[in-house]
VOGU-3710 file (C-alpha; in Angstrom, 3 decimals, decimal comma):
1> xxxxxxxxxx> 35,806/31,206/36,490  35,582/28,482/33,782  37,915/27,357/31,119  37,415/28,914/27,835  36,968/27,599/25,182  34,770/25,068/26,782  31,170/24,721/27,690  29,769/25,861/30,906  28,027/22,548/31,515  30,931/21,461/33,791
11> xxxxxxxxxx> 30,879/24,587/35,881  30,013/23,549/39,588  28,326/26,036/42,023  27,708/24,745/45,462  28,762/21,230/44,559  26,112/21,088/41,734  26,720/21,355/37,934  24,806/24,530/36,453  23,889/22,470/33,380  23,722/23,728/29,767
21> xxxxxxxxxx> 20,717/26,082/29,755  21,042/29,572/30,893  23,040/32,750/30,000  26,329/34,314/31,006  28,642/37,038/30,193  32,385/36,721/29,276  34,839/39,535/29,900  38,168/39,687/27,971  40,731/42,618/27,963  43,228/42,406/25,050
31> xxxxxxxxxx> 46,325/44,604/24,555  47,066/44,989/20,830  50,410/45,331/19,342  51,340/48,966/18,446  51,116/48,417/14,694  47,541/47,090/14,932  46,249/50,465/16,519  44,159/52,389/14,185  43,755/49,733/11,735  40,581/47,613/10,782
41> xxxxxxxxxx> 40,704/44,271/12,607  38,577/41,135/12,135  36,923/39,224/14,934  35,865/35,687/14,031  33,555/33,754/16,438  33,540/30,116/15,765  30,597/27,759/15,933  29,000/28,558/19,452  26,284/26,430/21,057  23,845/29,176/21,547
51> xxxxxxxxxx> 23,020/32,881/20,555  25,467/35,514/21,481  26,287/39,324/21,147  29,830/40,619/20,985  30,741/44,062/22,175  34,133/45,678/21,682  34,847/48,825/23,626  31,179/49,103/24,218  30,237/48,794/20,490  28,205/45,865/19,180
61> xxxxxxxxxx> 30,328/44,183/16,592  28,410/40,938/16,029  25,177/39,341/16,782  24,253/35,691/16,124  20,838/34,394/16,810  18,836/36,286/19,488  20,440/36,632/22,954  17,974/36,419/25,815  17,697/35,750/29,529  14,741/33,228/29,048
71> xxxxxxxxxx> 13,878/30,496/26,676  11,087/32,538/25,024  13,474/35,643/24,399  16,426/33,465/23,233  16,895/31,931/19,864  19,923/29,726/19,003  21,710/29,901/15,597  24,717/27,486/15,157  27,048/29,311/12,630  30,406/31,059/12,649
81> xxxxxxxxxx> 30,500/34,871/12,136  33,032/37,518/11,313  32,791/41,170/12,725  35,028/44,227/12,002  36,419/46,523/14,434  38,529/49,869/14,321  40,453/50,313/17,534  41,675/53,777/18,476  43,787/52,425/21,417  45,982/49,400/22,066
91> xxxxxxxxxx> 43,402/48,236/24,652  40,326/46,142/23,485  37,507/45,521/26,111  35,499/42,545/24,668  32,252/41,517/26,400  30,248/38,475/25,084  26,630/37,954/26,149  25,810/34,225/25,423  22,464/32,459/26,023  21,433/28,828/25,453
101> xxxxxxxxxx> 17,996/27,184/26,146  17,951/24,784/23,105  21,073/22,581/23,304  22,961/20,274/25,529  26,045/22,347/25,460  26,144/26,091/26,552  29,077/28,570/26,189  31,934/29,231/23,895  33,171/25,996/22,718  35,721/27,001/20,192
111> xxxxxxxxxx> 38,443/29,637/19,944  37,928/33,267/18,942  40,120/34,625/16,383  41,424/38,293/16,349  43,674/39,690/13,613  44,093/41,360/10,376  41,325/40,787/7,815  43,467/38,918/5,488  44,581/36,450/8,001  41,085/35,763/9,516
121> xxxxxxxxxx> 39,659/35,522/5,949  42,340/33,078/5,072  41,197/30,951/8,134  37,573/31,180/7,091  38,270/30,454/3,314  40,347/27,523/4,438  37,726/25,976/6,608  34,938/26,706/4,123  37,004/25,279/1,186  37,534/22,197/3,372
131> xxxxxxxxxx> 33,944/21,694/4,030  33,109/22,237/0,336  35,683/19,695/-0,540  34,051/17,207/1,688  30,537/18,042/0,584  31,584/17,697/-3,272  33,406/14,537/-2,638  30,435/12,925/-1,014  27,977/14,154/-3,597  29,818/13,120/-6,509
141> xxxxxxxxxx> 30,713/9,531/-5,120  27,018/9,246/-4,003  25,787/10,383/-7,396  28,110/8,167/-9,243  27,030/5,074/-7,449  23,432/5,826/-7,630  23,585/6,153/-11,454  25,636/2,953/-11,549  22,920/1,165/-9,489  20,292/2,467/-12,055
151> xxxxxxxxxx> 22,444/0,863/-14,863  22,930/-2,484/-12,816  20,139/-2,891/-10,385  21,307/-6,294/-9,363  24,224/-4,698/-7,411  22,562/-3,574/-4,208  25,931/-2,402/-2,720  26,075/0,476/-5,018  22,636/1,791/-3,835  23,343/1,315/-0,273
161> xxxxxxxxxx> 26,756/3,065/-0,677  25,350/5,930/-2,659  22,566/6,415/0,175  25,427/6,349/2,828  27,206/9,104/0,804  24,202/11,212/0,585  23,472/10,838/4,377  26,821/11,921/5,164  26,626/14,734/2,558  23,531/16,035/4,348
171> xxxxxxxxxx> 25,374/16,097/7,611  28,363/17,851/6,238  26,062/20,603/4,912  24,968/21,725/8,519  28,301/21,283/10,316  31,422/23,493/10,899  31,003/26,289/8,335  27,280/25,687/7,999  27,155/25,843/4,055  23,396/25,380/4,143
181> xxxxxxxxxx> 22,980/28,380/6,482  24,376/30,536/3,573  21,661/29,104/1,195  19,011/29,118/3,721  19,831/31,982/6,182  16,597/31,981/7,946  16,313/28,272/8,377  14,553/26,874/11,396  17,052/25,843/14,148  15,327/22,461/14,851
191> xxxxxxxxxx> 15,380/21,694/11,187  19,123/22,147/10,913  19,687/20,203/14,074  17,317/17,458/13,070  19,122/17,096/9,617  22,407/16,802/11,403  21,243/14,256/13,877  19,243/12,131/11,430  22,396/11,668/9,387  24,122/10,515/12,705
201> xxxxxxxxxx> 21,297/8,118/13,521  21,126/6,305/10,149  24,828/6,396/8,980  25,939/3,527/11,343  22,963/1,205/10,293  23,423/1,928/6,624  27,328/1,345/6,843  26,447/-2,026/8,699  24,011/-2,936/5,789  26,859/-2,075/3,172
211> xxxxxxxxxx> 29,564/-3,977/4,809  27,108/-6,960/5,246  26,088/-7,320/1,562  29,231/-9,297/0,164  29,257/-11,615/3,200  26,994/-14,438/4,082  26,590/-14,943/7,846  24,169/-16,276/10,371  21,225/-13,843/11,232  22,476/-11,383/8,729
221> xxxxxxxxxx> 19,023/-9,867/7,893  18,143/-9,874/11,439  21,173/-7,828/12,379  20,610/-5,335/9,492  16,954/-4,990/10,641  17,792/-4,297/14,276  20,273/-1,617/13,042  17,583/0,132/10,997  15,085/-0,422/13,948  17,446/1,405/16,322
231> xxxxxxxxxx> 18,093/4,188/13,998  14,311/4,656/13,147  13,555/4,714/16,999  15,980/7,514/17,503  14,709/9,382/14,408  11,080/9,097/15,542  11,946/10,297/18,944  13,866/13,349/17,432  10,863/14,263/15,397  8,735/14,629/18,404
241> xxxxxxxxxx> 11,333/15,732/20,891  12,493/19,544/21,360  16,031/20,684/20,397  17,650/19,940/23,974  16,088/16,318/23,650  17,566/15,947/20,283  20,940/17,214/21,207  21,092/14,896/24,261  20,736/11,788/22,331  24,392/12,111/21,229
251> xxxxxxxxxx> 25,431/11,145/24,792  24,327/7,583/24,545  24,152/7,363/20,830  27,785/7,571/20,515  28,053/4,176/22,178  25,782/2,793/19,655  27,951/4,157/16,913  30,997/2,552/18,777  29,129/-0,680/18,759  28,340/-0,691/15,110
261> xxxxxxxxxx> 31,821/0,292/14,210  33,144/-2,720/16,115  30,641/-4,905/14,288  31,650/-3,625/10,919  35,348/-4,250/11,766  34,273/-7,702/12,704  32,424/-8,045/9,423  35,626/-7,044/7,684  37,829/-9,529/9,601  35,239/-12,164/8,734
271> xxxxxxxxxx> 35,438/-11,062/5,172  39,249/-11,468/5,139  38,614/-14,979/6,516  36,164/-15,662/3,693  38,984/-14,434/1,275  36,834/-11,738/-0,012  39,071/-9,469/-2,292  40,272/-6,138/-0,905  38,944/-6,773/2,616  42,289/-5,712/4,139
281> xxxxxxxxxx> 41,912/-2,224/2,660  38,453/-2,091/4,021  39,400/-3,137/7,398  42,103/-0,316/7,391  39,653/2,375/6,471  37,310/1,197/9,148  40,148/1,551/11,801  40,860/5,082/10,691  37,112/5,934/10,907  37,008/4,185/14,403
291> xxxxxxxxxx> 39,897/6,168/15,720  38,336/9,587/14,626  34,958/8,396/16,107  36,596/7,695/19,455  38,340/11,107/19,309  35,044/12,762/18,710  33,555/10,971/21,690  36,274/12,318/23,981  35,642/15,719/22,554  31,855/15,311/23,457
301> xxxxxxxxxx> 32,852/14,282/26,838  35,104/17,252/27,108  38,070/14,939/27,826  40,110/16,841/25,126  39,667/20,107/23,361  40,125/19,570/19,603  38,065/20,258/16,376  35,950/17,291/15,415  37,545/14,788/13,379  35,019/11,970/12,584
311> xxxxxxxxxx> 33,793/13,592/9,483  37,319/13,407/8,055  37,517/9,746/8,881  34,247/8,821/7,390  35,235/10,676/4,230  38,427/8,777/4,144  36,359/5,486/4,712  33,825/6,593/1,956  36,692/7,311/-0,530  38,456/4,040/0,375
321> xxxxxxxxxx> 35,257/2,021/-0,166  34,676/3,948/-3,314  37,833/2,635/-4,714  37,191/-0,853/-3,601  33,623/-0,839/-5,165  35,262/0,493/-8,523  37,749/-2,130/-8,486  35,196/-4,846/-7,896  32,865/-3,361/-10,455  35,803/-3,387/-13,069
331> xxxxxxxxxx> 36,654/-7,025/-12,076  32,852/-8,022/-12,543  32,874/-6,303/-15,984  35,918/-8,317/-17,099  34,165/-11,662/-16,016  31,128/-10,447/-17,643  32,913/-9,578/-20,857  34,418/-13,091/-20,884  31,188/-14,760/-20,325  29,552/-12,609/-22,845
341> xxxxxxxxxx> 31,875/-13,736/-25,404  31,485/-17,381/-24,613  27,732/-16,902/-24,638  27,954/-15,154/-28,014  29,782/-18,103/-29,531  27,101/-20,451/-27,938  24,217/-18,237/-29,034  25,396/-18,233/-32,561  25,022/-22,089/-32,763  21,557/-21,855/-31,052
351> xxxxxxxxxx> 20,373/-18,860/-32,977  18,897/-20,819/-35,959  17,164/-23,173/-33,723  15,717/-20,518/-31,380  14,418/-18,598/-34,586  12,641/-21,807/-35,689  11,161/-22,414/-32,187  10,200/-18,718/-31,760  8,256/-18,762/-35,187  6,423/-21,915/-34,084
361> xxxxxxxxxx> 5,689/-20,470/-30,637  4,480/-17,123/-32,110  2,002/-19,171/-34,432  0,855/-21,159/-31,396  0,436/-17,966/-29,314  -1,445/-16,249/-32,258  -3,818/-19,217/-32,673  -4,405/-19,548/-28,922  -5,011/-15,679/-28,651  -7,627/-15,960/-31,397
371> xxxxxxxxxx> -9,132/-18,953/-29,817  -9,389/-17,168/-26,364  -10,749/-13,966/-27,993  -13,277/-15,940/-30,058  -14,255/-17,879/-26,782  -14,614/-14,636/-24,837  -16,545/-12,920/-27,684  -18,751/-16,053/-27,843  -19,556/-16,059/-23,943  -20,233/-12,369/-24,041
381> xxxxxxxxxx> -22,588/-12,755/-26,945  -24,199/-15,777/-25,573  -24,515/-14,163/-22,194  -26,091/-11,052/-23,735  -28,485/-13,076/-25,969  -29,581/-15,431/-23,368  -30,010/-13,027/-20,456  -32,011/-10,378/-22,354  -34,891/-12,760/-23,012  -34,360/-14,372/-19,615
391> xxxxxxxxxx> -34,876/-10,971/-18,117  -38,142/-10,745/-19,738  -39,319/-14,244/-18,894  -38,092/-13,833/-15,348  -39,704/-10,439/-14,880  -43,072/-11,469/-16,333  -43,075/-14,662/-14,032  -42,488/-12,405/-10,985  -45,153/-10,042/-12,058  -47,589/-12,939/-12,589
401> xxxxxxxxxx> -46,588/-14,312/-9,430  -47,574/-11,116/-7,476  -51,019/-11,102/-9,206  -54,063/-12,906/-8,483  -53,677/-16,414/-10,043  -55,656/-19,705/-9,915  -53,847/-22,688/-8,373  -52,883/-24,051/-11,828  -51,568/-20,741/-12,931  -49,425/-20,414/-9,622
411> xxxxxxxxxx> -47,926/-23,808/-10,693  -47,117/-22,843/-14,131  -45,304/-19,760/-12,716  -43,466/-21,920/-10,516  -42,343/-23,938/-13,291  -41,235/-20,812/-15,129  -39,164/-19,890/-12,073  -37,498/-23,260/-11,709  -36,694/-23,399/-15,405  -35,453/-19,825/-15,293
421> xxxxxxxxxx> -33,318/-20,535/-12,126  -31,747/-23,700/-13,671  -30,984/-22,002/-16,952  -29,428/-18,932/-15,204  -27,411/-21,266/-12,964  -25,969/-23,200/-15,952  -25,140/-19,895/-17,572  -23,404/-18,513/-14,427  -21,407/-21,774/-14,154  -20,165/-21,480/-17,746
431> xxxxxxxxxx> -19,219/-17,668/-17,175  -17,585/-18,359/-13,756  -15,453/-21,006/-15,474  -14,156/-18,282/-17,813  -13,555/-15,914/-14,812  -11,602/-18,645/-13,109  -9,399/-19,270/-16,116  -8,653/-15,561/-16,393  -7,634/-15,586/-12,537  -10,640/-13,332/-11,401
441> xxxxxxxxxx> -13,832/-14,145/-9,775  -15,430/-11,798/-7,477  -17,071/-12,451/-3,941  -19,619/-9,801/-2,590  -20,511/-9,062/0,869  -24,060/-7,950/1,533  -26,695/-8,373/4,280  -29,148/-11,203/3,975  -31,061/-13,579/5,891  -30,138/-17,334/6,011
451> xxxxxxxxxx> -33,903/-18,374/6,292  -34,926/-16,246/3,271  -32,191/-17,897/1,249  -33,164/-21,471/2,362  -36,937/-20,824/1,868  -36,329/-19,574/-1,688  -34,542/-22,850/-2,372  -37,253/-24,844/-0,652  -39,968/-23,329/-2,826  -38,056/-24,481/-6,142
461> xxxxxxxxxx> -37,255/-28,025/-4,901  -40,436/-28,872/-3,240  -42,162/-28,423/-6,418  -39,710/-31,173/-7,944  -41,076/-33,562/-5,333  -44,865/-33,454/-6,792  -45,820/-36,767/-8,251  -42,766/-38,617/-7,034  -42,095/-40,664/-3,969  -39,254/-38,232/-2,992
471> xxxxxxxxxx> -39,258/-36,228/0,057  -37,455/-33,123/0,507  -36,673/-31,764/3,931  -35,265/-28,411/5,119  -33,889/-27,703/8,690  -32,057/-24,727/10,154  -30,875/-25,348/13,730  -32,262/-23,358/16,471  -28,754/-21,824/17,292  -28,115/-20,565/13,598
481> xxxxxxxxxx> -27,959/-16,758/13,369  -30,262/-15,661/10,632  -29,030/-12,111/9,887  -25,491/-12,263/8,246  -23,475/-10,704/5,866  -21,823/-12,394/2,756  -22,235/-13,483/-0,806  -25,801/-14,789/-0,723  -25,921/-15,385/-4,591  -22,886/-17,551/-4,492
491> xxxxxxxxxx> -24,237/-19,632/-1,471  -27,404/-19,942/-3,413  -25,685/-21,007/-6,484  -23,620/-23,559/-4,676  -26,668/-25,108/-2,661  -28,506/-25,084/-6,062  -25,907/-27,201/-7,762  -25,694/-29,599/-4,744  -29,511/-30,066/-4,552  -29,738/-30,338/-8,489
501> xxxxxxxxxx> -27,211/-33,252/-8,342  -29,142/-34,867/-5,514  -32,536/-34,580/-7,355  -30,865/-35,756/-10,544  -29,502/-39,094/-9,086  -32,200/-39,846/-6,365  -35,360/-41,690/-7,825  -37,020/-42,238/-4,386  -36,214/-41,875/-0,852  -35,222/-38,567/0,981
511> xxxxxxxxxx> -33,192/-35,557/0,232  -32,502/-33,020/2,980  -30,821/-29,598/3,403  -29,402/-28,790/6,883  -27,887/-25,752/8,238  -25,886/-25,678/11,451  -23,703/-23,193/13,236  -20,221/-23,633/14,693  -18,019/-21,459/16,799  -15,984/-18,546/15,101
521> xxxxxxxxxx> -19,049/-17,682/12,965  -18,809/-20,882/10,809  -21,974/-21,902/9,005  -22,205/-25,500/7,885  -24,600/-26,715/4,996  -25,263/-30,280/4,490  -27,095/-31,895/1,474  -27,902/-35,400/2,097  -29,642/-37,875/-0,328  -30,531/-41,607/-0,499
531> xxxxxxxxxx> -29,435/-41,773/-4,251  -27,126/-44,096/-6,113  -24,022/-43,006/-4,350  -20,642/-43,188/-5,580  -17,269/-45,256/-5,405  -14,125/-43,992/-3,814  -12,583/-43,775/-7,325  -15,310/-41,552/-8,489  -15,454/-39,272/-5,584  -11,627/-38,506/-6,008
541> xxxxxxxxxx> -12,418/-36,860/-9,402  -15,710/-35,334/-8,410  -14,646/-31,716/-8,276  -12,776/-31,935/-11,584  -14,221/-29,802/-14,376  -16,303/-31,639/-16,883  -16,093/-34,854/-14,970  -19,264/-37,135/-15,051  -19,475/-39,447/-12,119  -22,090/-41,525/-13,914
551> xxxxxxxxxx> -21,898/-42,664/-17,434  -24,530/-41,360/-19,949  -26,161/-44,698/-20,679  -27,839/-44,748/-17,278  -31,228/-43,396/-16,771  -30,271/-39,972/-15,389  -29,978/-36,526/-16,813  -26,594/-35,615/-17,920  -25,237/-32,181/-16,792  -22,417/-30,061/-17,894
561> xxxxxxxxxx> -19,822/-31,249/-15,520  -19,191/-27,833/-14,198  -21,503/-27,373/-11,153  -19,431/-29,158/-8,566  -15,977/-27,754/-9,752  -17,393/-24,254/-9,766  -18,840/-24,923/-6,242  -15,562/-26,043/-4,848  -13,984/-22,863/-6,177  -16,664/-20,569/-4,702
571> xxxxxxxxxx> -16,340/-22,097/-1,251  -12,741/-21,715/-1,258  -12,863/-18,247/-2,350  -15,126/-17,648/0,608  -12,521/-19,209/2,781  -14,408/-22,401/3,365  -14,168/-26,095/2,689  -16,318/-28,621/0,907  -16,152/-32,452/1,200  -18,233/-35,419/0,179
581> xxxxxxxxxx> -19,115/-38,634/1,726  -20,720/-41,455/-0,276  -21,489/-45,291/-0,530  -22,540/-46,797/-3,689  -26,115/-47,764/-3,631  -26,792/-45,915/-0,284  -26,433/-42,204/-0,937  -24,246/-39,180/-0,641  -23,797/-36,256/1,674  -22,148/-33,010/0,560
591> xxxxxxxxxx> -21,038/-30,767/3,256  -19,514/-27,228/3,133  -18,627/-24,610/5,738  -18,098/-20,943/5,285  -17,430/-18,119/7,639  -20,054/-15,280/7,503  -20,205/-12,043/9,289  -23,015/-11,693/11,928  -25,299/-8,779/11,679  -27,157/-6,998/14,589
601> xxxxxxxxxx> -30,801/-8,105/14,116  -31,983/-4,760/15,278  -30,580/-3,186/12,156  -32,818/-5,349/10,044  -36,037/-4,466/11,975  -39,051/-2,629/11,059  -37,723/1,033/11,547  -35,023/0,470/8,818  -37,441/-1,501/6,443  -39,910/1,438/6,654
611> xxxxxxxxxx> -37,135/4,229/6,089  -36,412/3,055/2,297  -40,181/3,220/1,484  -40,323/6,768/2,815  -37,250/7,716/0,695  -38,276/5,944/-2,432  -41,623/7,868/-2,518  -39,592/11,017/-3,119  -37,152/9,687/-5,768  -37,118/10,506/-9,282
621> xxxxxxxxxx> -35,899/7,738/-11,519  -34,853/7,460/-15,149  -34,802/4,088/-16,904  -33,006/3,835/-20,162  -33,254/0,647/-22,237  -33,865/-0,120/-25,970  -36,028/-3,199/-25,241  -39,535/-2,018/-24,487  -40,376/-5,164/-22,412  -37,390/-4,365/-20,095
631> xxxxxxxxxx> -38,607/-0,836/-19,605  -42,135/-2,112/-18,770  -41,076/-4,821/-16,346  -38,698/-2,612/-14,342  -41,388/0,003/-14,128  -43,952/-2,589/-13,028  -41,360/-3,717/-10,379  -40,905/-0,226/-8,800  -43,843/1,842/-9,428  -45,396/1,110/-6,022
641> xxxxxxxxxx> -42,116/2,212/-4,318  -41,346/4,908/-6,812  -44,103/6,768/-8,386  -41,971/9,064/-10,347  -40,564/7,013/-13,082  -39,442/8,240/-16,570  -38,861/5,886/-19,396  -36,659/6,334/-22,346  -35,441/4,037/-25,293  -32,054/5,667/-25,439
651> xxxxxxxxxx> -30,297/7,727/-28,046  -30,769/11,451/-28,238  -34,249/11,251/-26,652  -32,463/10,128/-23,511  -30,066/13,114/-23,587  -32,846/15,525/-24,089  -34,729/14,194/-20,956  -31,662/13,949/-18,862  -30,694/17,657/-19,796  -34,162/18,881/-19,054
661> xxxxxxxxxx> -34,723/17,370/-15,670  -32,778/16,480/-12,556  -33,004/12,843/-11,475  -32,122/11,128/-8,216  -30,876/7,882/-9,988  -30,545/6,558/-13,429  -30,867/2,845/-14,442  -29,290/2,526/-17,944  -28,858/-0,413/-20,394  -25,261/-0,779/-21,918
671> xxxxxxxxxx> -25,905/-2,332/-25,352  -28,059/0,011/-27,183  -28,204/0,992/-30,861  -26,779/4,439/-31,992  -25,566/5,617/-28,520  -24,677/2,831/-26,218  -24,438/3,164/-22,379  -20,754/4,194/-22,627  -21,575/6,961/-24,895  -24,434/8,289/-22,970
681> xxxxxxxxxx> -22,605/8,307/-19,605  -19,904/10,559/-21,149  -22,488/13,058/-22,205  -24,486/12,770/-18,915  -21,328/13,588/-16,862  -20,766/16,622/-18,874  -24,297/17,816/-18,083  -23,654/16,973/-14,547  -20,413/19,091/-14,511  -22,146/21,953/-16,002
691> xxxxxxxxxx> -24,983/22,032/-13,441  -22,737/20,863/-10,575  -25,087/17,949/-9,667  -23,785/14,251/-10,185  -26,510/11,771/-10,396  -25,709/8,243/-9,495  -25,992/6,037/-12,679  -26,296/2,205/-12,499  -25,456/0,095/-15,403  -28,012/-2,540/-16,517
701> xxxxxxxxxx> -26,404/-5,094/-18,525  -26,905/-8,337/-20,064  -23,132/-8,929/-20,216  -21,263/-9,833/-17,043  -17,778/-10,506/-18,253  -14,714/-9,264/-16,411  -13,748/-7,054/-19,289  -17,158/-5,205/-19,240  -17,522/-4,912/-15,447  -13,878/-3,274/-15,626
711> xxxxxxxxxx> -15,037/-0,996/-18,436  -18,135/-0,117/-16,570  -16,131/0,746/-13,362  -13,793/2,938/-15,409  -16,451/4,636/-17,420  -17,912/6,284/-14,143  -20,913/4,048/-13,446  -21,816/3,915/-9,715  -22,708/0,291/-9,912  -24,042/-2,390/-12,281
721> xxxxxxxxxx> -26,934/-4,960/-12,188  -26,778/-7,904/-14,502  -29,824/-9,312/-16,221  -32,160/-11,043/-15,356  -32,862/-8,920/-12,495  -35,471/-9,226/-9,500  -37,268/-6,583/-7,732  -35,111/-7,169/-4,579  -32,021/-6,886/-6,546  -33,232/-3,429/-7,799
731> xxxxxxxxx> -34,176/-2,174/-4,375  -31,071/-3,475/-2,628  -28,763/-1,859/-5,475  -30,610/1,576/-5,021  -30,297/1,253/-1,224  -26,586/0,545/-1,617  -26,044/3,532/-3,986  -28,249/5,944/-2,170  -26,868/5,264/1,232
//
């Protein structure tokens, strides 16, 4: 025999507790008062820890959950129930079959009520109204302080307090009378259990956070963080545990709740010491909550047999804290009102001065915005107007270089390339300056070979030594990995600036470019010359924009003063460092190091290089540009790799071509008359949508401003190429898009 009500967990058979899981049968014979015979009676079974069937005189009167003798056939439902019986004698034989395979507690844990329906209904209504009152109070207080936080977001205590109310509100929904079960009768047992225990896990840490807000103490944020971490660990465990595992957590979590309660009491005592208003009331509410928590701990351990009381203690604490918060807010409003009146008087005196200064500032802002807009428009137009002919010059020079030429003609083409590279570098420096001022400068990451980059620079600058006593040497150390990933264009731009400076200020002697490799994938580039050198004072300002280290009356070319400043910014954006060593009359050495990602050389071998050619032979390419020379140059660049190329000057002709045929890739200019690139891509994408085939479209633009790059990306282009373009640029971009 075991005590009823009470769980069967403590039942000992053969000196061993039987545990919570299993099934059992309860027998009870009741002799009724004579006046109850032949009358309808109600039988109320309170919250049991499992599933049960109740038989009265052999008739099934109530069934909650699914009674079963195995875990597979049993299904727990925690909810009170009421059944009706009609006894025809004064003896009731009550049999209760109860099973539990999903909770830490098994058996009849609360009294069963038998009586007239009016009395039983009164008990049920009383408890239900009590739960509804608790739920309503928590919800209204939580909602009030949440909206208060929305009005005054600087007061975080209101937000934390509202969250605490909503957490306790969710717990009250699934306890006692199981109000949520009425709304969601077929709800999953684990979901209800998880909702109840999640509230239990987080309520202590949120309460700790709330009581900590008005007090400053050592390691405050760490204590709050530890609280949330503990709650989160229990919550994550519960998510992935079964229902028994979830219910067992209360056995040890109750001590964590007790610990957190003592800490919050200590915080209230500390608040009293700090003379924070109303802390005495707050401390009293915490003692009430602690007292009810201790009672619940004793109930959990089956030391006493009473209804759970912690929810009432917590509601009392919430109600008390709500009053304290309201008083504090009221006092804050009074202080704010007083300060507002003082500020109003002060502002009246300053208003005229502020209006004057505001007008001046607005005029200055308008002038500045006009200036910035004019500057940006000028740079965009300059870029477009310069890059368009540069693309033609550069393209023609490349085509000439690939043809059969005499030595003199080869030299002329080299001069073309040097001039084109120099002009493009200056233009890039100017545009990069604009991007830096707007806070945006992009760094790409593509695969390239160090030796290819250095050899291209060597071809340009070796030509500058012709007819002079200068010697230009290039050296790549043997341990330098050649296959890397990074922004080759930016590295080339930096080296071009440094070498240009060395050639500018070195009339005779030696200039060298050296590449070394250090641990952690650090590549070091050194540019050394035997030029005129610099003093310490000039070196300190060397990387400042528009600074000229040497006066214009000296016999040297005068630059823009941007190259070194831009180079320093580019190195820093690539997570590197740049430095200079120089001695007046002896020479200078510029050194910069940057990290680059190493690439497996086998990935760049012959099989991969053959594959693009095989793919390109099958491609169908559409090129759209209103400048005929650009169409011719791009076609000449690609016709050996891509035999099937269609050309269009834009406008409605391009739409007709695109609608009539399906292309593998499209290269399209942006600035065109009648219909520009942005107009065309909208039409093309509608055509793509109709035929369910979306062709990659690459923007081919002479504008490289931030605004246009963003506009290109938003318009739906798959990428962009800036003019002037090389054959390698085109092939690399196509490979990037098509792979």
